[in-house]
Backbone of each chain as nested JSON, in Angstrom:
{
  "chains": [
    {"id": "A", "residues": [
      {"number": 1, "name": "MET", "atoms": {"N": [10.482, 14.648, -4.435], "CA": [9.375, 13.93, -3.796], "C": [9.918, 12.745, -2.993]}},
      {"number": 2, "name": "THR", "atoms": {"N": [9.535, 12.651, -1.746], "CA": [9.949, 11.541, -0.898], "C": [9.142, 10.293, -1.254]}},
      {"number": 3, "name": "ARG", "atoms": {"N": [9.838, 9.176, -1.418], "CA": [9.125, 7.925, -1.69], "C": [9.518, 6.885, -0.663]}},
      {"number": 4, "name": "ALA", "atoms": {"N": [8.513, 6.218, -0.098], "CA": [8.775, 5.2, 0.919], "C": [9.354, 3.946, 0.258]}},
      {"number": 5, "name": "VAL", "atoms": {"N": [9.847, 3.024, 1.1], "CA": [10.578, 1.85, 0.593], "C": [9.766, 0.994, -0.384]}},
      {"number": 6, "name": "HIS", "atoms": {"N": [8.451, 0.964, -0.174], "CA": [7.619, 0.08, -0.988], "C": [7.231, 0.712, -2.325]}},
      {"number": 7, "name": "ASP", "atoms": {"N": [7.421, 2.028, -2.432], "CA": [6.865, 2.785, -3.57], "C": [7.87, 2.757, -4.72]}},
      {"number": 8, "name": "ARG", "atoms": {"N": [7.947, 1.625, -5.432], "CA": [9.073, 1.379, -6.321], "C": [8.73, 1.415, -7.803]}},
      {"number": 9, "name": "GLY", "atoms": {"N": [7.473, 1.561, -8.155], "CA": [7.111, 1.573, -9.574], "C": [7.893, 2.639, -10.323]}},
      {"number": 10, "name": "GLY", "atoms": {"N": [8.464, 2.28, -11.466], "CA": [9.172, 3.25, -12.277], "C": [10.636, 3.426, -11.915]}},
      {"number": 11, "name": "TRP", "atoms": {"N": [11.096, 2.693, -10.885], "CA": [12.527, 2.757, -10.574], "C": [13.309, 2.198, -11.751]}},
      {"number": 12, "name": "PRO", "atoms": {"N": [14.341, 2.916, -12.197], "CA": [15.126, 2.37, -13.3], "C": [15.921, 1.152, -12.85]}},
      {"number": 13, "name": "THR", "atoms": {"N": [15.923, 0.118, -13.655], "CA": [16.709, -1.079, -13.344], "C": [16.956, -1.863, -14.622]}},
      {"number": 14, "name": "ASP", "atoms": {"N": [18.074, -2.571, -14.65], "CA": [18.352, -3.466, -15.764], "C": [18.126, -4.916, -15.358]}},
      {"number": 15, "name": "ALA", "atoms": {"N": [17.745, -5.115, -14.093], "CA": [17.581, -6.477, -13.602], "C": [16.352, -7.115, -14.252]}},
      {"number": 16, "name": "PRO", "atoms": {"N": [16.461, -8.375, -14.645], "CA": [15.296, -9.059, -15.233], "C": [14.258, -9.371, -14.155]}},
      {"number": 17, "name": "ILE", "atoms": {"N": [13.007, -9.507, -14.557], "CA": [11.956, -9.885, -13.621], "C": [12.046, -11.387, -13.363]}},
      {"number": 18, "name": "ASP", "atoms": {"N": [12.059, -11.752, -12.093], "CA": [12.12, -13.165, -11.719], "C": [10.711, -13.757, -11.805]}},
      {"number": 19, "name": "ARG", "atoms": {"N": [10.465, -14.542, -12.821], "CA": [9.133, -15.106, -13.026], "C": [9.034, -16.573, -12.6]}},
      {"number": 20, "name": "ARG", "atoms": {"N": [10.076, -17.061, -11.907], "CA": [10.021, -18.463, -11.487], "C": [8.936, -18.682, -10.434]}},
      {"number": 21, "name": "GLU", "atoms": {"N": [8.252, -19.803, -10.552], "CA": [7.286, -20.181, -9.522], "C": [8.047, -20.804, -8.357]}},
      {"number": 22, "name": "HIS", "atoms": {"N": [7.509, -20.687, -7.165], "CA": [8.139, -21.376, -6.046], "C": [7.065, -21.81, -5.06]}},
      {"number": 23, "name": "ASP", "atoms": {"N": [7.36, -22.934, -4.394], "CA": [6.413, -23.436, -3.399], "C": [6.514, -22.604, -2.132]}},
      {"number": 24, "name": "LEU", "atoms": {"N": [5.394, -22.471, -1.453], "CA": [5.394, -21.747, -0.185], "C": [5.765, -22.706, 0.939]}},
      {"number": 25, "name": "ALA", "atoms": {"N": [6.578, -22.215, 1.852], "CA": [6.922, -23.01, 3.035], "C": [5.72, -23.019, 3.984]}},
      {"number": 26, "name": "ASP", "atoms": {"N": [5.701, -24.009, 4.87], "CA": [4.587, -24.117, 5.826], "C": [4.403, -22.822, 6.617]}},
      {"number": 27, "name": "TRP", "atoms": {"N": [5.525, -22.235, 7.052], "CA": [5.407, -21.026, 7.889], "C": [4.793, -19.86, 7.092]}},
      {"number": 28, "name": "GLU", "atoms": {"N": [4.999, -19.868, 5.775], "CA": [4.421, -18.803, 4.961], "C": [2.9, -18.956, 4.871]}},
      {"number": 29, "name": "LEU", "atoms": {"N": [2.442, -20.183, 4.742], "CA": [0.993, -20.44, 4.731], "C": [0.385, -20.046, 6.079]}},
      {"number": 30, "name": "LEU", "atoms": {"N": [1.105, -20.384, 7.154], "CA": [0.615, -20.038, 8.496], "C": [0.587, -18.523, 8.688]}},
      {"number": 31, "name": "MET", "atoms": {"N": [1.584, -17.846, 8.15], "CA": [1.649, -16.386, 8.253], "C": [0.424, -15.762, 7.577]}},
      {"number": 32, "name": "ASP", "atoms": {"N": [0.086, -16.285, 6.421], "CA": [-1.076, -15.792, 5.678], "C": [-2.358, -16.044, 6.484]}},
      {"number": 33, "name": "ALA", "atoms": {"N": [-2.46, -17.254, 7.036], "CA": [-3.644, -17.617, 7.813], "C": [-3.771, -16.744, 9.064]}},
      {"number": 34, "name": "LEU", "atoms": {"N": [-2.638, -16.512, 9.731], "CA": [-2.636, -15.698, 10.952], "C": [-3.104, -14.275, 10.639]}},
      {"number": 35, "name": "GLU", "atoms": {"N": [-2.566, -13.732, 9.575], "CA": [-2.917, -12.375, 9.174], "C": [-4.425, -12.263, 8.894]}},
      {"number": 36, "name": "ASN", "atoms": {"N": [-4.942, -13.234, 8.16], "CA": [-6.372, -13.218, 7.838], "C": [-7.236, -13.384, 9.087]}},
      {"number": 37, "name": "ALA", "atoms": {"N": [-6.772, -14.219, 10.013], "CA": [-7.527, -14.407, 11.257], "C": [-7.548, -13.114, 12.075]}},
      {"number": 38, "name": "LEU", "atoms": {"N": [-6.399, -12.434, 12.141], "CA": [-6.317, -11.177, 12.901], "C": [-7.226, -10.113, 12.284]}},
      {"number": 39, "name": "GLU", "atoms": {"N": [-7.311, -10.112, 10.962], "CA": [-8.17, -9.13, 10.295], "C": [-9.641, -9.486, 10.489]}},
      {"number": 40, "name": "ALA", "atoms": {"N": [-9.946, -10.776, 10.384], "CA": [-11.346, -11.221, 10.544], "C": [-11.857, -10.916, 11.953]}},
      {"number": 41, "name": "ARG", "atoms": {"N": [-10.95, -10.981, 12.94], "CA": [-11.338, -10.705, 14.328], "C": [-11.277, -9.214, 14.661]}},
      {"number": 42, "name": "GLY", "atoms": {"N": [-10.868, -8.405, 13.69], "CA": [-10.827, -6.961, 13.924], "C": [-9.654, -6.507, 14.772]}},
      {"number": 43, "name": "VAL", "atoms": {"N": [-8.626, -7.352, 14.894], "CA": [-7.457, -6.974, 15.695], "C": [-6.586, -5.975, 14.926]}},
      {"number": 44, "name": "MET", "atoms": {"N": [-6.4, -6.227, 13.638], "CA": [-5.676, -5.265, 12.796], "C": [-6.278, -5.29, 11.395]}},
      {"number": 45, "name": "ASN", "atoms": {"N": [-6.07, -4.207, 10.645], "CA": [-6.635, -4.164, 9.299], "C": [-5.538, -4.085, 8.236]}},
      {"number": 46, "name": "THR", "atoms": {"N": [-5.946, -4.256, 6.99], "CA": [-4.996, -4.295, 5.869], "C": [-4.16, -3.026, 5.772]}},
      {"number": 47, "name": "ASP", "atoms": {"N": [-4.784, -1.878, 6.046], "CA": [-4.049, -0.622, 5.911], "C": [-2.978, -0.486, 6.993]}},
      {"number": 48, "name": "GLU", "atoms": {"N": [-3.295, -0.95, 8.191], "CA": [-2.276, -0.965, 9.258], "C": [-1.14, -1.907, 8.877]}},
      {"number": 49, "name": "MET", "atoms": {"N": [-1.53, -3.049, 8.304], "CA": [-0.534, -4.031, 7.909], "C": [0.411, -3.447, 6.859]}},
      {"number": 50, "name": "ARG", "atoms": {"N": [-0.159, -2.761, 5.893], "CA": [0.679, -2.139, 4.86], "C": [1.562, -1.048, 5.457]}},
      {"number": 51, "name": "ARG", "atoms": {"N": [0.976, -0.249, 6.341], "CA": [1.744, 0.843, 6.954], "C": [2.955, 0.292, 7.716]}},
      {"number": 52, "name": "GLY", "atoms": {"N": [2.763, -0.836, 8.384], "CA": [3.869, -1.451, 9.113], "C": [4.987, -1.893, 8.179]}},
      {"number": 53, "name": "ILE", "atoms": {"N": [4.621, -2.455, 7.039], "CA": [5.628, -2.88, 6.057], "C": [6.381, -1.664, 5.529]}},
      {"number": 54, "name": "GLU", "atoms": {"N": [5.638, -0.601, 5.258], "CA": [6.261, 0.602, 4.701], "C": [7.199, 1.284, 5.692]}},
      {"number": 55, "name": "SER", "atoms": {"N": [7.066, 0.952, 6.967], "CA": [7.916, 1.568, 7.985], "C": [9.249, 0.834, 8.127]}},
      {"number": 56, "name": "MET", "atoms": {"N": [9.421, -0.257, 7.371], "CA": [10.674, -1.012, 7.494], "C": [11.849, -0.178, 6.993]}},
      {"number": 57, "name": "PRO", "atoms": {"N": [12.995, -0.278, 7.681], "CA": [14.207, 0.356, 7.158], "C": [14.531, -0.235, 5.787]}},
      {"number": 58, "name": "LEU", "atoms": {"N": [15.036, 0.607, 4.88], "CA": [15.26, 0.194, 3.491], "C": [16.067, -1.091, 3.375]}},
      {"number": 59, "name": "GLN", "atoms": {"N": [17.166, -1.154, 4.138], "CA": [18.055, -2.313, 4.015], "C": [17.343, -3.609, 4.413]}},
      {"number": 60, "name": "GLU", "atoms": {"N": [16.512, -3.499, 5.477], "CA": [15.784, -4.676, 5.933], "C": [14.706, -5.058, 4.923]}},
      {"number": 61, "name": "TYR", "atoms": {"N": [13.994, -4.026, 4.429], "CA": [12.944, -4.254, 3.428], "C": [13.509, -4.992, 2.215]}},
      {"number": 62, "name": "GLU", "atoms": {"N": [14.696, -4.559, 1.782], "CA": [15.311, -5.127, 0.584], "C": [15.788, -6.567, 0.801]}},
      {"number": 63, "name": "SER", "atoms": {"N": [16.158, -6.896, 2.032], "CA": [16.851, -8.161, 2.246], "C": [15.925, -9.303, 2.657]}},
      {"number": 64, "name": "VAL", "atoms": {"N": [14.665, -9.017, 2.946], "CA": [13.783, -10.098, 3.402], "C": [12.736, -10.442, 2.347]}},
      {"number": 65, "name": "SER", "atoms": {"N": [12.102, -11.589, 2.554], "CA": [11.125, -12.087, 1.586], "C": [9.742, -11.499, 1.876]}},
      {"number": 66, "name": "TYR", "atoms": {"N": [8.826, -11.776, 0.962], "CA": [7.459, -11.263, 1.05], "C": [6.818, -11.546, 2.405]}},
      {"number": 67, "name": "TYR", "atoms": {"N": [6.799, -12.798, 2.823], "CA": [6.11, -13.137, 4.074], "C": [6.933, -12.767, 5.312]}},
      {"number": 68, "name": "GLU", "atoms": {"N": [8.221, -12.587, 5.147], "CA": [8.996, -12.042, 6.272], "C": [8.556, -10.595, 6.548]}},
      {"number": 69, "name": "ARG", "atoms": {"N": [8.178, -9.886, 5.495], "CA": [7.638, -8.531, 5.696], "C": [6.303, -8.6, 6.428]}},
      {"number": 70, "name": "TRP", "atoms": {"N": [5.497, -9.593, 6.116], "CA": [4.224, -9.779, 6.834], "C": [4.487, -10.052, 8.319]}},
      {"number": 71, "name": "LEU", "atoms": {"N": [5.493, -10.883, 8.584], "CA": [5.83, -11.183, 9.976], "C": [6.281, -9.91, 10.688]}},
      {"number": 72, "name": "PHE", "atoms": {"N": [7.125, -9.134, 10.018], "CA": [7.615, -7.877, 10.598], "C": [6.443, -6.976, 10.969]}},
      {"number": 73, "name": "THR", "atoms": {"N": [5.51, -6.769, 10.046], "CA": [4.428, -5.824, 10.313], "C": [3.46, -6.364, 11.362]}},
      {"number": 74, "name": "THR", "atoms": {"N": [3.218, -7.666, 11.351], "CA": [2.297, -8.233, 12.341], "C": [2.849, -8.038, 13.744]}},
      {"number": 75, "name": "GLU", "atoms": {"N": [4.138, -8.31, 13.907], "CA": [4.758, -8.115, 15.222], "C": [4.733, -6.626, 15.593]}},
      {"number": 76, "name": "THR", "atoms": {"N": [5.051, -5.765, 14.611], "CA": [5.073, -4.319, 14.871], "C": [3.708, -3.807, 15.323]}},
      {"number": 77, "name": "ILE", "atoms": {"N": [2.664, -4.164, 14.575], "CA": [1.324, -3.639, 14.866], "C": [0.787, -4.243, 16.171]}},
      {"number": 78, "name": "LEU", "atoms": {"N": [1.044, -5.533, 16.395], "CA": [0.545, -6.162, 17.627], "C": [1.246, -5.596, 18.867]}},
      {"number": 79, "name": "GLU", "atoms": {"N": [2.514, -5.245, 18.733], "CA": [3.213, -4.581, 19.843], "C": [2.647, -3.182, 20.064]}},
      {"number": 80, "name": "GLU", "atoms": {"N": [2.395, -2.504, 18.976], "CA": [1.835, -1.143, 19.041], "C": [0.48, -1.152, 19.771]}},
      {"number": 81, "name": "LYS", "atoms": {"N": [-0.3, -2.201, 19.547], "CA": [-1.635, -2.28, 20.133], "C": [-1.622, -2.914, 21.524]}},
      {"number": 82, "name": "GLY", "atoms": {"N": [-0.439, -3.331, 21.954], "CA": [-0.339, -3.916, 23.285], "C": [-0.774, -5.367, 23.358]}},
      {"number": 83, "name": "VAL", "atoms": {"N": [-1.019, -5.996, 22.198], "CA": [-1.372, -7.422, 22.184], "C": [-0.147, -8.252, 22.543]}},
      {"number": 84, "name": "LEU", "atoms": {"N": [0.998, -7.807, 22.011], "CA": [2.283, -8.422, 22.352], "C": [3.111, -7.404, 23.122]}},
      {"number": 85, "name": "LEU", "atoms": {"N": [3.901, -7.888, 24.077], "CA": [4.863, -7.011, 24.735], "C": [6.094, -6.891, 23.848]}},
      {"number": 86, "name": "PRO", "atoms": {"N": [6.793, -5.762, 23.924], "CA": [8.028, -5.647, 23.141], "C": [8.981, -6.791, 23.487]}},
      {"number": 87, "name": "GLY", "atoms": {"N": [9.458, -7.483, 22.461], "CA": [10.399, -8.574, 22.692], "C": [9.759, -9.888, 23.091]}},
      {"number": 88, "name": "GLU", "atoms": {"N": [8.443, -9.9, 23.259], "CA": [7.771, -11.106, 23.758], "C": [7.948, -12.298, 22.82]}},
      {"number": 89, "name": "LEU", "atoms": {"N": [7.815, -12.045, 21.523], "CA": [7.957, -13.149, 20.559], "C": [9.354, -13.73, 20.605]}},
      {"number": 90, "name": "ASP", "atoms": {"N": [10.356, -12.851, 20.575], "CA": [11.747, -13.312, 20.596], "C": [11.999, -14.148, 21.838]}},
      {"number": 91, "name": "GLU", "atoms": {"N": [11.442, -13.677, 22.967], "CA": [11.65, -14.373, 24.228], "C": [11.038, -15.786, 24.175]}},
      {"number": 92, "name": "ARG", "atoms": {"N": [9.805, -15.876, 23.629], "CA": [9.14, -17.174, 23.555], "C": [9.851, -18.114, 22.612]}},
      {"number": 93, "name": "VAL", "atoms": {"N": [10.362, -17.553, 21.51], "CA": [11.032, -18.39, 20.521], "C": [12.329, -18.953, 21.085]}},
      {"number": 94, "name": "SER", "atoms": {"N": [13.022, -18.149, 21.878], "CA": [14.334, -18.59, 22.357], "C": [14.23, -19.423, 23.634]}},
      {"number": 95, "name": "SER", "atoms": {"N": [13.083, -19.417, 24.277], "CA": [12.984, -20.179, 25.537], "C": [12.666, -21.649, 25.297]}}
    ]},
    {"id": "B", "residues": [
      {"number": 1, "name": "MET", "atoms": {"N": [-14.15, 17.832, -4.948], "CA": [-14.28, 17.879, -6.417], "C": [-14.681, 16.498, -6.919]}},
      {"number": 2, "name": "THR", "atoms": {"N": [-15.785, 16.435, -7.608], "CA": [-16.213, 15.169, -8.208], "C": [-15.877, 15.187, -9.697]}},
      {"number": 3, "name": "PHE", "atoms": {"N": [-15.397, 14.088, -10.2], "CA": [-14.998, 14.029, -11.603], "C": [-15.958, 13.14, -12.387]}},
      {"number": 4, "name": "ALA", "atoms": {"N": [-16.152, 13.5, -13.652], "CA": [-16.998, 12.706, -14.532], "C": [-16.113, 11.904, -15.479]}},
      {"number": 5, "name": "ALA", "atoms": {"N": [-16.678, 10.848, -16.055], "CA": [-15.936, 10.053, -17.03], "C": [-15.467, 10.955, -18.168]}},
      {"number": 6, "name": "GLY", "atoms": {"N": [-14.18, 10.853, -18.494], "CA": [-13.626, 11.662, -19.574], "C": [-12.941, 12.932, -19.101]}},
      {"number": 7, "name": "ASP", "atoms": {"N": [-13.105, 13.273, -17.826], "CA": [-12.442, 14.479, -17.298], "C": [-10.924, 14.287, -17.267]}},
      {"number": 8, "name": "ASP", "atoms": {"N": [-10.196, 15.314, -17.687], "CA": [-8.744, 15.295, -17.574], "C": [-8.345, 15.686, -16.154]}},
      {"number": 9, "name": "VAL", "atoms": {"N": [-7.447, 14.921, -15.579], "CA": [-7.043, 15.147, -14.187], "C": [-5.519, 15.121, -14.076]}},
      {"number": 10, "name": "VAL", "atoms": {"N": [-5.022, 15.689, -12.982], "CA": [-3.6, 15.597, -12.661], "C": [-3.496, 15.019, -11.25]}},
      {"number": 11, "name": "VAL", "atoms": {"N": [-2.59, 14.069, -11.069], "CA": [-2.388, 13.503, -9.739], "C": [-1.559, 14.487, -8.919]}},
      {"number": 12, "name": "SER", "atoms": {"N": [-2.007, 14.787, -7.734], "CA": [-1.299, 15.734, -6.873], "C": [0.123, 15.252, -6.598]}},
      {"number": 13, "name": "SER", "atoms": {"N": [1.054, 16.184, -6.566], "CA": [2.439, 15.815, -6.253], "C": [2.84, 16.348, -4.887]}},
      {"number": 14, "name": "ARG", "atoms": {"N": [1.844, 16.615, -4.031], "CA": [2.145, 17.133, -2.694], "C": [2.907, 16.099, -1.868]}},
      {"number": 15, "name": "GLU", "atoms": {"N": [3.692, 16.599, -0.935], "CA": [4.412, 15.714, -0.026], "C": [3.408, 15.033, 0.912]}},
      {"number": 16, "name": "HIS", "atoms": {"N": [3.617, 13.784, 1.187], "CA": [2.77, 13.06, 2.144], "C": [3.613, 11.942, 2.719]}},
      {"number": 17, "name": "THR", "atoms": {"N": [3.964, 12.065, 3.984], "CA": [4.915, 11.107, 4.535], "C": [4.255, 9.855, 5.094]}},
      {"number": 18, "name": "GLY", "atoms": {"N": [2.974, 9.926, 5.449], "CA": [2.33, 8.757, 6.035], "C": [1.865, 7.771, 4.978]}},
      {"number": 19, "name": "HIS", "atoms": {"N": [1.14, 6.742, 5.441], "CA": [0.633, 5.725, 4.523], "C": [-0.346, 6.33, 3.522]}},
      {"number": 20, "name": "HIS", "atoms": {"N": [-0.15, 6.043, 2.265], "CA": [-1.111, 6.407, 1.222], "C": [-0.905, 5.497, 0.032]}},
      {"number": 21, "name": "ARG", "atoms": {"N": [-1.921, 5.419, -0.809], "CA": [-1.922, 4.415, -1.865], "C": [-1.659, 5.003, -3.244]}},
      {"number": 22, "name": "THR", "atoms": {"N": [-1.181, 6.232, -3.285], "CA": [-0.926, 6.887, -4.569], "C": [0.524, 6.633, -4.976]}},
      {"number": 23, "name": "PRO", "atoms": {"N": [0.746, 5.913, -6.089], "CA": [2.124, 5.59, -6.454], "C": [2.923, 6.805, -6.873]}},
      {"number": 24, "name": "GLY", "atoms": {"N": [4.173, 6.859, -6.435], "CA": [5.034, 7.999, -6.716], "C": [5.209, 8.261, -8.201]}},
      {"number": 25, "name": "TYR", "atoms": {"N": [5.233, 7.181, -8.993], "CA": [5.503, 7.383, -10.421], "C": [4.337, 8.053, -11.145]}},
      {"number": 26, "name": "LEU", "atoms": {"N": [3.193, 8.178, -10.476], "CA": [2.054, 8.852, -11.119], "C": [1.841, 10.272, -10.595]}},
      {"number": 27, "name": "LYS", "atoms": {"N": [2.536, 10.628, -9.517], "CA": [2.337, 11.966, -8.954], "C": [2.781, 13.03, -9.946]}},
      {"number": 28, "name": "GLY", "atoms": {"N": [1.935, 14.017, -10.154], "CA": [2.227, 15.075, -11.108], "C": [1.866, 14.718, -12.542]}},
      {"number": 29, "name": "ARG", "atoms": {"N": [1.401, 13.481, -12.761], "CA": [1.088, 13.034, -14.126], "C": [-0.358, 13.369, -14.483]}},
      {"number": 30, "name": "ARG", "atoms": {"N": [-0.546, 13.627, -15.748], "CA": [-1.87, 13.952, -16.269], "C": [-2.527, 12.68, -16.797]}},
      {"number": 31, "name": "GLY", "atoms": {"N": [-3.793, 12.527, -16.501], "CA": [-4.527, 11.355, -16.969], "C": [-5.983, 11.692, -17.233]}},
      {"number": 32, "name": "THR", "atoms": {"N": [-6.748, 10.662, -17.511], "CA": [-8.177, 10.84, -17.778], "C": [-8.979, 9.936, -16.85]}},
      {"number": 33, "name": "ALA", "atoms": {"N": [-9.934, 10.518, -16.151], "CA": [-10.807, 9.707, -15.293], "C": [-11.724, 8.868, -16.177]}},
      {"number": 34, "name": "LEU", "atoms": {"N": [-11.716, 7.554, -15.971], "CA": [-12.575, 6.694, -16.788], "C": [-13.904, 6.43, -16.098]}},
      {"number": 35, "name": "ARG", "atoms": {"N": [-13.843, 6.212, -14.796], "CA": [-15.082, 6.046, -14.026], "C": [-14.762, 6.099, -12.541]}},
      {"number": 36, "name": "ALA", "atoms": {"N": [-15.803, 6.333, -11.754], "CA": [-15.656, 6.23, -10.3], "C": [-16.08, 4.815, -9.923]}},
      {"number": 37, "name": "HIS", "atoms": {"N": [-15.22, 4.103, -9.185], "CA": [-15.587, 2.739, -8.771], "C": [-16.699, 2.795, -7.735]}},
      {"number": 38, "name": "ASP", "atoms": {"N": [-16.416, 3.52, -6.66], "CA": [-17.291, 3.563, -5.484], "C": [-16.547, 4.409, -4.466]}},
      {"number": 39, "name": "ALA", "atoms": {"N": [-17.085, 4.56, -3.28], "CA": [-16.367, 5.246, -2.212], "C": [-15.932, 4.201, -1.181]}},
      {"number": 40, "name": "PHE", "atoms": {"N": [-14.718, 4.367, -0.667], "CA": [-14.153, 3.394, 0.27], "C": [-13.578, 4.104, 1.493]}},
      {"number": 41, "name": "ARG", "atoms": {"N": [-13.467, 3.366, 2.573], "CA": [-12.823, 3.918, 3.773], "C": [-11.417, 4.391, 3.414]}},
      {"number": 42, "name": "ASN", "atoms": {"N": [-11.012, 5.486, 4.007], "CA": [-9.748, 6.133, 3.65], "C": [-8.561, 5.39, 4.289]}},
      {"number": 43, "name": "PRO", "atoms": {"N": [-7.715, 4.756, 3.466], "CA": [-6.581, 4.004, 4.012], "C": [-5.59, 4.883, 4.76]}},
      {"number": 44, "name": "GLU", "atoms": {"N": [-5.588, 6.175, 4.471], "CA": [-4.603, 7.073, 5.091], "C": [-4.879, 7.289, 6.575]}},
      {"number": 45, "name": "THR", "atoms": {"N": [-6.144, 7.183, 6.967], "CA": [-6.457, 7.286, 8.396], "C": [-6.67, 5.894, 9.006]}},
      {"number": 46, "name": "ARG", "atoms": {"N": [-7.195, 4.981, 8.186], "CA": [-7.443, 3.622, 8.673], "C": [-6.133, 2.921, 9.052]}},
      {"number": 47, "name": "ALA", "atoms": {"N": [-5.052, 3.342, 8.392], "CA": [-3.742, 2.73, 8.677], "C": [-3.236, 3.086, 10.062]}},
      {"number": 48, "name": "TYR", "atoms": {"N": [-3.893, 4.04, 10.72], "CA": [-3.454, 4.464, 12.056], "C": [-4.532, 4.189, 13.099]}},
      {"number": 49, "name": "GLY", "atoms": {"N": [-5.401, 3.234, 12.804], "CA": [-6.355, 2.774, 13.804], "C": [-7.718, 3.433, 13.768]}},
      {"number": 50, "name": "SER", "atoms": {"N": [-7.948, 4.399, 12.863], "CA": [-9.279, 5.003, 12.803], "C": [-10.188, 4.135, 11.943]}},
      {"number": 51, "name": "ASP", "atoms": {"N": [-11.492, 4.517, 11.891], "CA": [-12.422, 3.731, 11.076], "C": [-12.343, 4.1, 9.588]}},
      {"number": 52, "name": "GLY", "atoms": {"N": [-11.52, 5.115, 9.252], "CA": [-11.346, 5.472, 7.852], "C": [-12.505, 6.258, 7.254]}},
      {"number": 53, "name": "LEU", "atoms": {"N": [-13.43, 6.707, 8.105], "CA": [-14.561, 7.497, 7.606], "C": [-14.22, 8.98, 7.685]}},
      {"number": 54, "name": "PRO", "atoms": {"N": [-14.728, 9.849, 6.817], "CA": [-15.679, 9.52, 5.748], "C": [-15.004, 8.78, 4.596]}},
      {"number": 55, "name": "LYS", "atoms": {"N": [-15.838, 8.037, 3.88], "CA": [-15.329, 7.313, 2.719], "C": [-14.906, 8.293, 1.634]}},
      {"number": 56, "name": "GLU", "atoms": {"N": [-13.932, 7.886, 0.855], "CA": [-13.43, 8.712, -0.255], "C": [-13.711, 7.989, -1.574]}},
      {"number": 57, "name": "ARG", "atoms": {"N": [-14.084, 8.774, -2.576], "CA": [-14.377, 8.177, -3.875], "C": [-13.081, 7.748, -4.562]}},
      {"number": 58, "name": "LEU", "atoms": {"N": [-13.131, 6.573, -5.192], "CA": [-11.952, 6.025, -5.871], "C": [-12.232, 5.965, -7.37]}},
      {"number": 59, "name": "TYR", "atoms": {"N": [-11.297, 6.5, -8.151], "CA": [-11.474, 6.56, -9.606], "C": [-10.518, 5.622, -10.326]}},
      {"number": 60, "name": "LEU", "atoms": {"N": [-10.991, 5.107, -11.452], "CA": [-10.111, 4.435, -12.404], "C": [-9.597, 5.515, -13.344]}},
      {"number": 61, "name": "VAL", "atoms": {"N": [-8.267, 5.693, -13.374], "CA": [-7.671, 6.766, -14.166], "C": [-6.724, 6.151, -15.202]}},
      {"number": 62, "name": "SER", "atoms": {"N": [-6.785, 6.654, -16.406], "CA": [-5.941, 6.177, -17.505], "C": [-4.828, 7.185, -17.782]}},
      {"number": 63, "name": "PHE", "atoms": {"N": [-3.605, 6.68, -17.912], "CA": [-2.444, 7.523, -18.206], "C": [-1.829, 7.043, -19.52]}},
      {"number": 64, "name": "ALA", "atoms": {"N": [-1.724, 7.957, -20.476], "CA": [-1.211, 7.581, -21.795], "C": [0.299, 7.411, -21.757]}},
      {"number": 65, "name": "LEU", "atoms": {"N": [0.788, 6.378, -22.45], "CA": [2.225, 6.143, -22.582], "C": [2.615, 6.354, -24.044]}},
      {"number": 66, "name": "PRO", "atoms": {"N": [3.884, 6.674, -24.276], "CA": [4.335, 6.774, -25.659], "C": [4.098, 5.437, -26.37]}},
      {"number": 67, "name": "GLY", "atoms": {"N": [3.697, 5.469, -27.61], "CA": [3.487, 4.234, -28.353], "C": [2.061, 3.727, -28.276]}},
      {"number": 68, "name": "GLY", "atoms": {"N": [1.211, 4.445, -27.572], "CA": [-0.205, 4.078, -27.561], "C": [-0.641, 3.2, -26.408]}},
      {"number": 69, "name": "ASP", "atoms": {"N": [0.312, 2.709, -25.601], "CA": [-0.08, 1.951, -24.413], "C": [-0.611, 2.906, -23.352]}},
      {"number": 70, "name": "ARG", "atoms": {"N": [-1.2, 2.344, -22.332], "CA": [-1.662, 3.176, -21.234], "C": [-1.54, 2.424, -19.922]}},
      {"number": 71, "name": "VAL", "atoms": {"N": [-1.388, 3.196, -18.856], "CA": [-1.386, 2.653, -17.502], "C": [-2.737, 2.958, -16.895]}},
      {"number": 72, "name": "LEU", "atoms": {"N": [-3.386, 1.942, -16.289], "CA": [-4.638, 2.173, -15.575], "C": [-4.367, 2.051, -14.088]}},
      {"number": 73, "name": "ALA", "atoms": {"N": [-4.821, 3.014, -13.32], "CA": [-4.567, 2.97, -11.887], "C": [-5.789, 3.485, -11.129]}},
      {"number": 74, "name": "ASP", "atoms": {"N": [-5.976, 2.954, -9.927], "CA": [-7.045, 3.432, -9.047], "C": [-6.485, 4.534, -8.165]}},
      {"number": 75, "name": "ILE", "atoms": {"N": [-7.078, 5.718, -8.248], "CA": [-6.587, 6.871, -7.494], "C": [-7.752, 7.485, -6.713]}},
      {"number": 76, "name": "PHE", "atoms": {"N": [-7.52, 7.769, -5.442], "CA": [-8.565, 8.393, -4.629], "C": [-8.784, 9.844, -5.05]}},
      {"number": 77, "name": "GLU", "atoms": {"N": [-10.04, 10.263, -4.884], "CA": [-10.444, 11.601, -5.328], "C": [-9.598, 12.717, -4.722]}},
      {"number": 78, "name": "HIS", "atoms": {"N": [-9.213, 12.57, -3.455], "CA": [-8.47, 13.653, -2.819], "C": [-7.028, 13.732, -3.297]}},
      {"number": 79, "name": "TRP", "atoms": {"N": [-6.638, 12.853, -4.195], "CA": [-5.312, 12.951, -4.831], "C": [-5.416, 13.482, -6.25]}},
      {"number": 80, "name": "LEU", "atoms": {"N": [-6.625, 13.798, -6.698], "CA": [-6.814, 14.249, -8.077], "C": [-7.164, 15.73, -8.126]}},
      {"number": 81, "name": "GLU", "atoms": {"N": [-6.613, 16.397, -9.122], "CA": [-6.914, 17.812, -9.364], "C": [-7.405, 17.946, -10.801]}},
      {"number": 82, "name": "THR", "atoms": {"N": [-8.156, 19.013, -11.057], "CA": [-8.595, 19.265, -12.427], "C": [-7.403, 19.701, -13.269]}},
      {"number": 83, "name": "ALA", "atoms": {"N": [-7.234, 19.086, -14.437], "CA": [-6.113, 19.444, -15.309], "C": [-6.337, 20.824, -15.902]}},
      {"number": 84, "name": "ALA", "atoms": {"N": [-5.271, 21.624, -15.943], "CA": [-5.39, 22.987, -16.473], "C": [-5.619, 22.927, -17.984]}}
    ]}
  ]
}
């Protein structure tokens, strides 16, 4: 049975569960707010957002944090819908 | 197929490459339908820009574990089969 990167329940591991609390960075709060605003305006929905996360290459999925995955999917879905041009975010950030 | 509370069910183990909400560790597992929550827009089509209609019924299903514990999971009706 093929399992996507996110479908991890029951994977054997000896690693302990990290139960430490941590504060959210400002950009993480903004990421959450942006996502909710996009959904409230009907630009993208939760299922599209999840599908975008599940499309991440395994190595990338494993190496980034929770809200970095949100950023990945938001950029992916917004490019797919033509709201953003491919590379537009990177260009704006670097200019 | 509509299920009633107490019906024995098996989660389908069919291949499905697109977005779906059925966890791999439950595919092929036998459980018991406890109740139907309601019907919801189908995430498998909604994830690709459709309205997700028609709605699909979502069940609370119980899976027995060794030692008397159980796993409770929400599974859509189209992923459930009648247990033989």
